[in-house]
Each structure stands twice: as C-alpha cells, then as structure tokens.
MIPADO-225720 format. One line per field, with one value per residue (C-alpha): residue number from 1; x, y, z; residue in three letters. Coordinates in nm, 2 decimals. Each point is the difference from the previous one (the first is absolute). Last residue first. Example, Ala and Ser with C-alpha at 12.3 -4.5 7.8 and 13.67 -1.06 7.14 Angstrom:
residues 2
pos: (2 1)
X: (1.37 -0.14)
Y: (-0.11 -0.34)
Z: (0.71 0.07)
code: (SER ALA)
end
This chain:
residues 334
pos: (334 333 332 331 330 329 328 327 326 325 324 323 322 321 320 319 318 317 316 315 314 313 312 311 310 309 308 307 306 305 304 303 302 301 300 299 298 297 296 295 294 293 292 291 290 289 288 287 286 285 284 283 282 281 280 279 278 277 276 275 274 273 272 271 270 269 268 267 266 265 264 263 262 261 260 259 258 257 256 255 254 253 252 251 250 249 248 247 246 245 244 243 242 241 240 239 238 237 236 235 234 233 232 231 230 229 228 227 226 225 224 223 222 221 220 219 218 217 216 215 214 213 212 211 210 209 208 207 206 205 204 203 202 201 200 199 198 197 196 195 194 193 192 191 190 189 188 187 186 185 184 183 182 181 180 179 178 177 176 175 174 173 172 171 170 169 168 167 166 165 164 163 162 161 160 159 158 157 156 155 154 153 152 151 150 149 148 147 146 145 144 143 142 141 140 139 138 137 136 135 134 133 132 131 130 129 128 127 126 125 124 123 122 121 120 119 118 117 116 115 114 113 112 111 110 109 108 107 106 105 104 103 102 101 100 99 98 97 96 95 94 93 92 91 90 89 88 87 86 85 84 83 82 81 80 79 78 77 76 75 74 73 72 71 70 69 68 67 66 65 64 63 62 61 60 59 58 57 56 55 54 53 52 51 50 49 48 47 46 45 44 43 42 41 40 39 38 37 36 35 34 33 32 31 30 29 28 27 26 25 24 23 22 21 20 19 18 17 16 15 14 13 12 11 10 9 8 7 6 5 4 3 2 1)
X: (-4.38 0.32 0.15 -0.12 0.17 0.32 0.00 -0.05 0.28 0.24 -0.09 0.07 0.33 0.12 -0.10 0.18 0.32 0.01 -0.05 0.27 0.24 -0.08 0.05 0.33 0.12 -0.11 0.20 0.30 -0.02 0.00 0.06 -0.04 0.30 -0.03 0.10 0.35 0.06 0.28 0.29 0.21 -0.13 -0.29 -0.07 -0.38 -0.20 -0.21 -0.12 0.23 0.05 -0.01 0.18 -0.03 0.04 0.39 0.04 0.34 0.05 -0.36 -0.07 -0.04 -0.08 0.00 -0.18 0.07 -0.27 0.01 0.30 0.35 0.23 0.25 0.38 0.08 -0.30 0.26 0.00 -0.30 0.13 -0.20 -0.04 -0.17 -0.29 -0.20 0.27 0.03 0.37 0.15 0.08 0.22 0.15 -0.33 -0.13 0.00 -0.05 -0.18 -0.27 -0.25 -0.37 -0.07 0.34 0.10 0.22 0.10 0.02 0.10 -0.12 0.13 -0.14 -0.35 -0.17 -0.37 -0.17 0.16 -0.02 0.18 0.21 0.23 0.15 0.12 0.34 0.03 0.24 -0.25 -0.37 -0.23 -0.36 -0.23 -0.38 -0.06 0.15 0.37 -0.04 -0.24 0.12 -0.19 0.20 -0.19 0.04 -0.28 0.13 0.00 0.18 0.27 0.18 0.34 0.18 0.36 0.33 0.22 0.08 -0.27 0.16 0.33 0.35 -0.13 0.22 -0.12 -0.36 0.11 0.02 -0.09 0.27 -0.08 0.07 0.09 -0.02 -0.37 -0.25 -0.38 -0.13 0.26 -0.15 0.18 -0.01 -0.14 -0.12 -0.25 -0.10 -0.29 -0.09 -0.29 -0.27 -0.38 -0.02 0.33 0.02 -0.24 0.21 0.32 0.07 0.36 0.23 0.31 0.28 0.26 0.28 -0.14 -0.25 -0.13 -0.33 -0.14 -0.25 -0.27 -0.12 0.03 -0.09 0.26 0.36 0.15 0.24 0.38 0.19 0.25 0.02 0.10 -0.19 0.20 0.05 -0.33 -0.21 -0.30 -0.37 -0.23 -0.26 0.21 -0.20 0.12 0.17 0.11 0.27 0.01 0.34 0.08 0.38 0.29 -0.15 0.26 -0.27 -0.35 -0.14 -0.31 -0.33 -0.28 -0.34 -0.31 -0.30 -0.28 0.14 -0.24 0.09 0.38 0.24 0.33 0.06 -0.12 0.31 0.20 0.21 0.22 0.16 0.22 0.07 0.32 0.03 0.33 -0.02 0.37 -0.01 -0.22 -0.38 -0.24 -0.01 0.27 -0.04 0.19 0.16 0.06 -0.14 -0.12 0.19 0.01 0.21 -0.11 -0.11 0.29 -0.05 -0.36 -0.03 -0.23 -0.09 -0.07 -0.26 -0.15 -0.19 -0.04 -0.08 -0.36 -0.15 -0.22 -0.17 -0.18 -0.27 -0.17 -0.32 0.05 -0.04 0.11 -0.07 -0.05 -0.38 -0.19 -0.23 0.10 0.09 -0.27 -0.27 0.13 -0.05 -0.35 -0.12 0.12 -0.20 -0.31 0.00 0.04 -0.28 -0.23 0.08 -0.05 -0.33 -0.10 0.08 -0.20 -0.30 0.02)
Y: (-4.76 -0.02 -0.22 0.24 0.29 -0.20 -0.09 0.37 0.11 -0.25 0.11 0.37 -0.09 -0.20 0.30 0.24 -0.21 -0.02 0.37 0.07 -0.24 0.18 0.35 -0.09 -0.16 0.31 0.22 -0.23 0.03 0.37 -0.01 -0.34 -0.06 -0.38 0.05 0.15 0.06 -0.15 0.11 0.13 -0.08 0.19 0.32 0.07 0.32 0.12 0.35 0.28 0.14 0.38 0.25 0.33 -0.03 -0.06 0.37 0.09 -0.30 0.00 -0.37 -0.25 -0.37 -0.27 -0.32 -0.37 -0.28 -0.18 -0.23 -0.13 0.07 0.26 0.05 -0.36 0.09 0.19 0.38 0.21 0.34 0.31 0.31 0.29 0.22 0.31 0.27 0.00 -0.01 -0.31 -0.09 -0.19 -0.23 -0.10 -0.36 -0.06 -0.36 -0.28 0.20 -0.25 0.04 -0.21 0.00 0.37 0.19 0.36 0.35 0.32 0.32 0.35 0.35 -0.03 0.33 -0.12 -0.25 -0.31 -0.25 -0.33 -0.23 -0.29 -0.10 -0.36 -0.16 -0.38 -0.26 -0.17 0.03 0.28 -0.10 0.31 -0.09 0.14 0.33 0.12 0.28 0.30 0.07 0.29 0.23 0.27 0.34 0.24 0.35 0.24 0.34 0.14 0.32 0.03 0.33 -0.08 0.06 -0.28 -0.32 -0.22 0.10 -0.18 0.17 0.35 0.30 0.27 -0.01 0.05 -0.26 0.14 0.04 0.03 0.26 0.00 0.21 -0.04 0.27 -0.11 0.32 0.18 -0.15 -0.25 0.03 -0.14 0.27 -0.08 0.09 -0.13 0.02 0.02 0.11 0.01 -0.33 -0.12 0.12 -0.26 -0.29 0.12 -0.31 0.01 -0.30 -0.13 -0.20 -0.14 0.08 -0.01 0.16 0.28 0.14 0.19 0.27 0.13 0.25 0.35 0.29 0.24 0.07 0.31 -0.04 -0.01 0.32 0.03 -0.37 -0.05 -0.07 0.06 -0.34 -0.16 0.31 0.09 0.07 0.07 -0.25 -0.22 -0.25 -0.13 -0.32 -0.02 -0.25 -0.18 -0.16 -0.33 -0.08 -0.09 0.07 0.02 -0.08 0.13 -0.10 0.20 -0.09 0.26 -0.17 0.04 -0.22 -0.14 0.07 -0.06 0.29 -0.09 0.27 -0.03 0.36 0.13 0.20 -0.06 0.26 -0.08 0.20 -0.11 0.22 0.04 0.19 0.08 -0.10 -0.05 -0.38 0.03 0.02 -0.17 -0.07 -0.08 -0.08 -0.25 -0.03 0.37 0.19 0.31 0.07 0.39 0.19 0.34 -0.11 -0.23 -0.11 0.07 -0.28 -0.05 -0.32 -0.09 -0.18 0.06 -0.22 -0.26 -0.34 -0.04 -0.34 -0.29 -0.23 -0.33 -0.13 -0.32 -0.15 -0.36 -0.26 -0.36 -0.23 -0.37 0.02 -0.29 -0.13 -0.36 -0.11 0.21 -0.15 -0.34 0.04 0.17 -0.26 -0.26 0.15 0.05 -0.36 -0.13 0.23 -0.13 -0.36 0.03 0.17 -0.29 -0.24 0.18 0.01 -0.39)
Z: (0.69 0.18 -0.26 -0.27 0.17 0.04 -0.36 -0.09 0.24 -0.15 -0.36 0.10 0.17 -0.31 -0.22 0.22 0.01 -0.37 -0.03 0.25 -0.19 -0.32 0.15 0.15 -0.32 -0.20 0.26 -0.05 -0.38 -0.01 -0.37 -0.17 -0.24 0.07 0.36 -0.10 -0.37 -0.19 -0.22 0.29 0.34 0.15 0.19 0.02 0.11 0.29 -0.06 0.08 0.35 0.06 0.22 0.19 0.38 -0.06 -0.08 -0.15 -0.21 -0.11 -0.02 -0.28 0.08 -0.26 0.05 -0.03 0.07 -0.33 0.08 -0.08 0.27 -0.05 0.01 -0.14 -0.23 -0.21 -0.03 -0.08 -0.14 0.10 -0.21 0.19 -0.11 0.13 0.02 0.39 -0.01 0.16 0.36 0.25 -0.25 -0.18 -0.01 0.37 0.00 0.20 0.20 0.15 -0.02 -0.30 -0.17 -0.02 -0.23 0.10 -0.17 0.19 -0.14 -0.08 -0.06 0.14 0.01 -0.04 -0.19 -0.17 -0.29 -0.03 -0.24 0.05 -0.32 -0.04 -0.09 -0.05 0.14 0.19 -0.12 0.11 -0.05 0.02 -0.02 0.35 -0.07 0.00 -0.09 0.09 0.35 0.18 0.22 0.19 0.18 0.05 0.09 0.28 0.02 0.21 -0.13 0.17 0.03 0.01 0.18 -0.14 0.21 -0.19 -0.32 0.09 0.04 0.10 0.01 -0.25 0.12 0.35 0.27 0.35 0.26 0.37 0.28 0.35 0.33 0.06 -0.01 -0.03 0.11 -0.20 -0.31 -0.21 -0.38 -0.32 -0.25 -0.27 -0.36 -0.20 -0.37 -0.24 0.23 0.04 0.20 0.13 0.36 0.15 -0.13 0.17 0.21 0.11 -0.05 0.18 -0.15 0.23 0.26 0.35 0.23 -0.22 0.14 -0.30 0.07 -0.23 -0.24 0.17 -0.24 -0.11 0.06 -0.15 -0.28 0.03 -0.07 0.28 0.07 -0.36 -0.33 -0.32 -0.16 0.10 -0.09 0.21 -0.05 0.30 0.12 0.22 0.19 0.33 0.13 0.36 0.10 0.34 0.05 0.17 0.02 -0.22 -0.34 -0.28 -0.25 -0.10 -0.34 -0.09 -0.15 -0.06 -0.02 -0.21 0.03 -0.21 -0.36 -0.29 -0.22 0.03 0.12 -0.20 -0.08 0.35 0.08 0.32 0.20 0.31 0.27 0.29 0.31 0.22 0.32 0.18 0.36 0.06 -0.04 -0.31 -0.01 -0.24 -0.37 -0.25 -0.38 -0.20 -0.34 -0.05 -0.29 0.20 0.31 0.00 0.25 0.12 0.36 0.06 0.36 -0.04 -0.25 -0.31 -0.19 -0.36 -0.22 -0.34 -0.25 0.27 -0.16 -0.12 0.07 -0.12 0.24 0.04 0.24 -0.06 -0.15 -0.05 -0.27 0.08 -0.29 0.08 -0.01 0.16 -0.27 -0.05 0.35 0.15 -0.23 0.06 0.38 -0.05 -0.24 0.24 0.29 -0.21 -0.12 0.36 0.10 -0.26 0.06 0.36 -0.05 -0.24 0.28 0.26 -0.23 -0.03)
code: (LEU PHE SER LYS SER ASN LYS ARG ILE LYS ILE THR LEU SER VAL LEU ALA ILE GLY ALA THR GLY LEU LEU ILE LEU LEU ASN TYR SER PRO ILE GLY LEU ASN SER SER GLY GLY PHE GLU SER ILE THR PHE TYR ASP SER PHE ASP TYR VAL ASN SER ASP ASP TYR ASP THR ILE LYS ILE ARG TYR ASP SER GLY GLU GLN TYR ASP SER LEU GLY SER VAL TYR PHE GLU TYR SER GLY ASP ASN ASP THR TYR MET PHE THR ILE GLU GLU ILE GLN ASN SER ALA LYS PHE LEU GLU ILE LYS VAL ARG THR ILE SER GLY LEU SER THR TRP THR ILE THR HIS THR SER GLY GLU GLN TRP ASP SER SER THR THR PRO LYS THR ILE ALA ILE GLU ALA THR GLU THR TYR ILE TRP LYS LEU GLN PRO ALA ASP GLU VAL ILE TYR TYR GLY GLU LYS ALA THR ILE TYR ALA TYR ASP ASP ILE TYR ASN ASP PHE GLU ILE TYR VAL CYS ILE SER ILE SER THR HIS GLY ALA ILE LEU SER SER VAL ASP ILE THR TYR ILE GLY ASN SER THR VAL LEU ILE ASN ASP ILE PHE GLN GLY LYS ASN PRO LYS ASN ILE TRP THR MET SER PHE GLU ASN TRP SER GLU GLU ILE LEU CYS VAL THR PHE ASN MET THR GLN THR VAL GLY TRP PHE ASP LEU SER ILE GLU ALA ARG VAL TYR ASN SER PRO LYS ASN SER PHE ASN PHE TYR PHE TYR ALA GLU ARG ILE ASP GLY PHE LEU SER PHE GLY SER VAL LEU TYR ASN VAL GLY GLY TYR ASN SER THR PRO ASN ALA THR ASP VAL TYR THR ASP LYS GLU ALA ILE ASN SER THR TYR ARG GLU ARG THR ILE ALA MET ALA SER PRO LEU ALA LEU LEU ILE GLY PHE ILE LEU THR LEU GLY LEU LEU LEU PHE ILE ILE LYS GLN LYS SER ASN ARG MET)
end
C-alpha cells in the first residue's frame, strides 16, 4: 500500500513539473551584449619626406609606409571624447587599411603635442610620444588598437601610424580618411564599447485574442536597449508560416497586421507572434498563444489556448484513471 501511495505522489510531482514548464517557461530572451558609440576623427593627415613642405590635410585617404625610393610616409589622427559614455568598458581606435599587397608591421604611438591638419608638414610635424601598439596588417580590412589605458584624465587622443626602420619593407598602405569613407564602419573612429541589457516583450496579442479573417489587428511590444528595427513573424505552434514584415520595420512599439482569408491559415488557437531584433537574432520574444478563426465565428468556442486546455484535461483524466487503477491493484494485493 505504501509503495502505491509513493507511485501516485511521484506521478503527481512529475506531471506538475511538466505542466509547470509548459506554462511558466519564459518566451522572452533578454541578453547582456556589447554595443558601441564612436567619435569619427576630428583631424587626420599624413606627411611625406618626398615632399617635406607639402600639406595633405583634407584628402580622402592617408598614406603610411615607405615608397619605392625609401621615402617615408606617416599618418596622423586626432579624436575628441565628445561621445564618451560614462559606462564604457573599452576604448578602441578603428582604422580601414587598403591597397595592401604584402604583410606590413605598423607602429602606433601617442602624440602629445598639438598639430594643425591644414598646416602640418614633414618639417613641422610633432614629436612621437609613448609607444601604444603594433598593427600587423596582412590584407585589406579594418584593424583596431586598444587605447583604454590612455583615456583616464584626458579629453582627447592623438596618434601616429608609421613603420619603423627595423620593420622596413618597400611598400606602403592607404588608410581611409574622415573625408573619404562611404560607410561609417570604414571611417577612422574612436569606439567606446559598453554593455547593455537588450530585451523585447510582446504585449499584444494575448491568450484572449481572437483574430478573425479579414480583420486588422495591432501587434504591440516594448523593448530595452539600442534596438532600431525589428522583424515580425507569425508562427503556428513551432512552425513559422509567415514573415509579416518585409525584412524589418522600425522599433516603434506597434505594427498593423491584416489577417487574410483562412485559405492562407488554418483555424486554430495555437498561433504566436515572434518579434526579433533585426540586427541581433539573439534578442526576441514570442507572444502568448492566440486564436485565428473564420469571419463571424470564434474557433474552439472562443476559449483561449484551447489546445493547451485539452492537453491538461486529457492528462487529468489519465491521471485519475491511473490513480483508481493503482488503488484497485493495491486492494487486490491486500
């Protein structure tokens, strides 16, 4: 008899756990992620021993390295801290190198003297200061330099990018200037990396929603973090059946959705909306299950989450039947 009671208890606990997971499992996916804001270079230019009195301020690209005849070229950048967030965790300078035909080892040093973009030449260039890092440039692309340790107590930073004689190579590379970028990612910039919590939470539809064919309904949601655009999809159970937005829509908290005829959908109460950060698929939420029904009627007698109720009811009946059977067997054994 005692064993029978224990079986019943364990069975009840198991079913409770299963239904608890089904009902309580959160659909929202909130994450902590890295984001950045940036300052594009306020000043940039380069100098050249081949033309020691020439100024190259305002050009679309800078040059650094050695020329065929050994002439030296050095690139200079200046960044202010106007966009520095109080919660930044790392600071990086990002430069776009191109025209690279072989591996080159560039040195980056701090410049602590002031200079003017439109008057600096090889003759009057500032003295080089503290060594910051080396950049091993192997191909065209964007390279970063960590300058986090140089930020405290300052309001700006200036650097020189050049090749030392110990790393001499008969070549040079181009670096995109602030006047010459086509997309922001290519611009010379000081990136301020910070962390944020990103989350999307759908507020409509809910379990009581019944969307009839031929009607229009407003999907609503809230969000946290720097989410600018979202993708909205319609699911039936676990299957995606429609991408509601064409690529994406603005993250403004609402979207009007027209429910076409049931020739496009099956009547049912197991529909869900999914909203995803278009630029980060790790941030998303599913709505509650809701109903799509024929015009003028209500599927499943208007009962929300009908399939889930059927599942619970069936399981309850099975549990009662099993309990009665165990009791009868226990009595027979006695």
